[in-house]
ZAMARGU-4260 file (C-alpha; in steps of 0.2 Angstrom, whole numbers, plus 5000, padded with zeros to 4 digits):
<rodrens>
0) 4784/5368/5171 | 4790/5351/5178 | 4798/5353/5195 | 4804/5335/5197 | 4814/5327/5183
5) 4810/5308/5187 | 4794/5302/5180 | 4780/5295/5190 | 4775/5276/5190 | 4755/5276/5188
10) 4747/5260/5192 | 4730/5257/5185 | 4722/5242/5193 | 4705/5234/5197 | 4695/5218/5196
15) 4694/5209/5180 | 4680/5216/5168 | 4680/5233/5176 | 4687/5241/5160 | 4705/5244/5164
20) 4710/5242/5147 | 4697/5253/5139 | 4701/5267/5151 | 4720/5265/5148 | 4717/5266/5129
25) 4706/5281/5131 | 4719/5290/5142 | 4733/5287/5129 | 4722/5295/5115 | 4721/5311/5124
30) 4733/5324/5116 | 4748/5333/5125 | 4753/5319/5137 | 4769/5312/5142 | 4763/5295/5146
35) 4772/5279/5142 | 4763/5263/5143 | 4773/5248/5151 | 4767/5232/5141 | 4764/5218/5153
40) 4769/5199/5149 | 4756/5186/5149 | 4754/5167/5145 | 4736/5169/5140 | 4730/5169/5122
45) 4727/5185/5114 | 4709/5192/5112 | 4702/5197/5096 | 4712/5214/5091 | 4726/5212/5103
50) 4743/5214/5096 | 4759/5206/5102 | 4771/5219/5109 | 4757/5233/5110 | 4744/5226/5121
55) 4754/5212/5129 | 4770/5202/5126 | 4762/5185/5123 | 4774/5171/5129 | 4774/5152/5133
60) 4773/5147/5152 | 4790/5141/5150 | 4797/5157/5144 | 4788/5167/5158 | 4794/5155/5172
65) 4813/5159/5165 | 4809/5177/5168 | 4804/5174/5186 | 4819/5164/5190 | 4831/5177/5182
70) 4822/5191/5193 | 4816/5201/5178 | 4799/5205/5184 | 4793/5220/5195 | 4778/5210/5199
75) 4769/5194/5193 | 4753/5185/5197 | 4744/5169/5191 | 4725/5168/5188 | 4714/5155/5179
80) 4731/5146/5174 | 4739/5161/5165 | 4753/5172/5172 | 4753/5191/5171 | 4769/5201/5174
85) 4779/5217/5172 | 4796/5217/5165 | 4806/5229/5176 | 4821/5235/5167 | 4810/5244/5154
90) 4800/5253/5168 | 4815/5259/5177 | 4824/5265/5160 | 4808/5275/5156 | 4806/5283/5173
95) 4824/5288/5174 | 4821/5297/5156 | 4807/5307/5164 | 4792/5298/5157 | 4776/5295/5166
100) 4775/5276/5165 | 4757/5268/5166 | 4755/5250/5172 | 4738/5242/5168 | 4739/5226/5180
105) 4729/5215/5191 | 4726/5219/5210 | 4738/5205/5216 | 4752/5213/5205 | 4748/5230/5210
110) 4751/5226/5228 | 4768/5218/5224 | 4773/5234/5216 | 4767/5244/5231 | 4778/5234/5242
115) 4793/5238/5231 | 4789/5255/5226 | 4778/5265/5238 | 4782/5281/5229 | 4771/5275/5214
120) 4754/5281/5212 | 4740/5268/5214 | 4723/5271/5206 | 4709/5257/5208 | 4697/5257/5194
125) 4680/5252/5201 | 4664/5247/5193 | 4648/5258/5196 | 4639/5243/5202 | 4640/5224/5204
130) 4627/5221/5191 | 4637/5231/5178 | 4653/5220/5182 | 4643/5205/5180 | 4636/5211/5163
135) 4653/5217/5157 | 4661/5199/5161 | 4646/5190/5153 | 4645/5201/5137 | 4664/5197/5133
140) 4659/5181/5126 | 4676/5174/5127 | 4676/5164/5143 | 4665/5149/5150 | 4653/5152/5163
145) 4664/5143/5176 | 4678/5155/5172 | 4666/5170/5173 | 4660/5164/5190 | 4678/5162/5196
150) 4682/5180/5191 | 4667/5186/5200 | 4673/5178/5216 | 4691/5185/5214 | 4682/5203/5210
155) 4673/5202/5227 | 4689/5200/5236 | 4698/5212/5226 | 4686/5226/5229 | 4689/5224/5247
160) 4708/5229/5244 | 4703/5246/5236 | 4708/5254/5253 | 4727/5249/5249 | 4727/5262/5235
165) 4729/5281/5234 | 4714/5285/5223 | 4698/5276/5218 | 4690/5280/5201 | 4673/5273/5196
170) 4672/5268/5178 | 4654/5274/5175 | 4659/5284/5159 | 4676/5281/5151 | 4679/5299/5147
175) 4675/5304/5165 | 4687/5291/5172 | 4700/5298/5161 | 4698/5316/5166 | 4700/5310/5184
180) 4716/5300/5181 | 4724/5316/5172 | 4718/5327/5187 | 4727/5314/5198 | 4743/5314/5189
185) 4743/5333/5189 | 4740/5334/5208 | 4754/5321/5212 | 4767/5332/5202 | 4762/5346/5213
190) 4764/5337/5230 | 4778/5344/5240 | 4788/5329/5243 | 4790/5328/5224 | 4791/5346/5219
195) 4801/5355/5232 | 4818/5350/5228 | 4815/5355/5209 | 4807/5371/5215 | 4821/5376/5226
200) 4834/5373/5212 | 4823/5384/5201 | 4824/5398/5213 | 4843/5397/5214 | 4844/5401/5195
</rodrens>
């Protein structure tokens, strides 16, 4: 029984290479959920297997900057000369309809969302160790060594920001990480500040 009609905004974030995308995909493969993925917009080139409109909206730099000027983004960030952002209208429509909206975004973007929507649930995906993170970034084979070093330096700074989140989930095994996220979502729906109004209405029936 769902006591609050409005959906939750669930922000999954963490350093580059930590496996945010892998965890998010595994989360959506679970049966019986009411999750809706908010597709982000980016100016970076698609990686192998990525589909426009499903993994990201792939746009040009000029197109992205137009969206910034129009105020159409809930958050955005720039890294390694590429923009990443979240179209806000889609998010608000889904939340109003009672959907659980999942954002998979960079740390800089997550902190922007928190400044605007503190009622959202912020989950920091962390690597099991620094060596594992280095290996994951190197094994991608899609970036130069200079960019990998830049990402690792940024990751060090981002890990220090984990205290700004509501939860931390270590991505040691993907299925374990998904189990924890599902438990977090269930617990958040039972929080008194979210559930009491709906409960009192139920008791009046």
